[in-house]
C-alpha positions in Angstrom: -31.9 22.9 35.1 -29.2 21.0 33.3 -30.4 21.3 29.7 -32.4 24.6 29.3 -31.5 25.1 25.6 -32.1 21.6 24.4 -28.4 20.7 24.2 -27.9 22.9 21.1 -25.3 25.3 22.4 -22.4 25.6 24.8 -24.2 27.4 27.6 -23.6 26.1 31.1 -27.3 25.6 31.8 -26.6 24.5 35.4 -25.4 28.0 36.2 -27.8 30.4 34.4 -29.0 33.3 36.6 -32.7 33.6 37.2 -33.1 36.8 35.2 -32.2 35.1 31.9 -35.1 34.2 29.6 -34.1 30.5 29.7 -35.0 30.5 33.4 -37.9 32.9 33.2 -39.8 30.4 30.9 -39.2 27.4 33.2 -41.1 25.3 33.8 -42.8 25.8 30.5 -46.4 25.4 31.9 -45.9 27.5 35.1 -43.9 30.6 34.2 -45.0 34.1 35.1 -46.7 35.2 31.9 -46.9 38.9 32.9 -43.2 39.1 33.7 -42.2 37.4 30.5 -44.5 39.7 28.5 -42.7 42.8 30.0 -39.3 41.4 29.1 -40.3 40.6 25.5 -42.8 43.4 24.6 -40.3 45.1 22.2 -37.6 42.5 21.4 -34.3 43.9 20.2 -32.2 40.7 20.9 -32.3 37.1 19.9 -30.5 34.2 21.8 -28.3 32.2 19.6 -28.6 29.2 22.0 -32.3 28.9 22.8 -33.9 31.1 20.2 -35.7 33.2 22.7 -36.1 37.0 22.3 -35.9 39.9 24.8 -35.9 43.6 25.0 -32.5 43.8 26.6 -29.4 41.6 25.9 -28.8 41.1 29.7 -31.8 38.8 29.7 -30.3 36.3 27.2 -27.5 33.8 27.5 -25.9 34.4 24.0 -27.6 37.5 22.6 -27.3 38.9 19.2 -29.0 42.1 18.0 -32.1 41.7 15.8 -31.6 43.6 12.6 -34.8 45.3 11.5 
């Protein structure tokens, strides 16, 4: 996956671990819906690269805490 974030950030998309949300949602039409739902059920973090959210910052490439 060479361009998981759409080319909008400085992430090295060729070297993203499988537990990151960028990789969990790939390919877009064949991802494990149940697994993604568990990782995003109570999002506390937002990725500044791809815009995805997650419960834990370890699952995002460039996380920032969501302010509520």
